[in-house]
C-alpha positions in Angstrom: 79.0 122.5 160.8 78.2 125.2 163.6 78.4 128.8 162.2 77.7 130.2 165.9 77.8 128.7 169.2 74.6 130.8 170.8 74.0 131.4 174.5 75.8 131.4 177.7 75.1 128.0 178.5 76.1 126.6 175.1 79.4 128.6 175.1 80.3 127.3 178.6 79.6 123.9 177.8 81.8 123.9 174.8 84.5 125.3 176.9 83.9 123.2 180.1 83.6 125.9 182.3 80.4 127.1 184.4 78.0 129.7 182.5 78.8 132.1 185.2 82.3 132.4 183.9 81.8 133.6 180.6 81.9 137.2 181.3 85.0 136.8 182.9 86.7 134.9 180.6 85.9 137.6 177.8 87.0 140.6 180.1 90.2 139.2 181.7 91.4 136.3 179.5 90.3 137.9 176.1 87.6 134.8 174.9 86.3 135.8 171.7 82.5 136.2 172.4 79.8 138.9 172.6 76.7 139.8 173.5 74.6 140.7 170.6 71.4 143.2 170.3 69.0 143.9 173.1 68.4 140.2 174.2 72.0 140.2 175.6 72.6 136.7 174.0 76.0 135.4 174.0 77.5 134.9 170.8 80.8 133.2 169.4 82.6 131.7 166.4 83.6 128.0 166.8 86.7 128.6 165.0 87.7 131.8 166.9 87.0 130.0 170.5 89.0 127.0 169.1 92.1 129.0 168.2 91.5 130.9 172.0 91.5 127.5 173.6 94.7 126.3 171.8 96.7 129.6 172.3 95.4 129.4 176.1 96.6 126.0 176.3 100.2 126.7 174.8 100.2 129.5 177.1 99.7 127.1 180.3 101.7 124.1 179.0 104.9 126.5 178.6 104.0 128.2 182.3 104.2 124.5 183.6 107.0 123.5 182.0 109.2 126.7 183.3 107.6 125.9 186.8 109.1 122.1 186.6 112.6 123.5 185.6 112.1 125.9 188.9 111.2 123.0 191.3 114.2 122.5 193.3 115.4 118.7 193.4 116.4 117.0 196.5 119.8 116.8 197.4 121.5 113.4 197.7 122.4 113.0 201.1 124.8 110.4 202.1 123.5 108.6 205.4 126.3 109.2 208.0 128.3 106.1 208.9 127.9 104.7 212.4 130.4 105.3 214.7 132.8 102.3 215.2 132.1 100.5 218.4 128.2 101.2 218.6 
């Protein structure tokens, strides 16, 4: 049982993102991670990260469903009849 995810690279690997994205995810997306002490080592609780991932997934799925509803469907166009005598 993992108590903490320690290190930017380990956290990035757990999320499936590049390690350079961690700070942006914390600041812009609310990723529950923090830098600890003078060493500035990134840390996160696995349960909180899992909950954050699930919430983000629900949000993205909801957005995708809404976008799918807005996509205009092609109208059925009847082919024009060929003129008589052609």
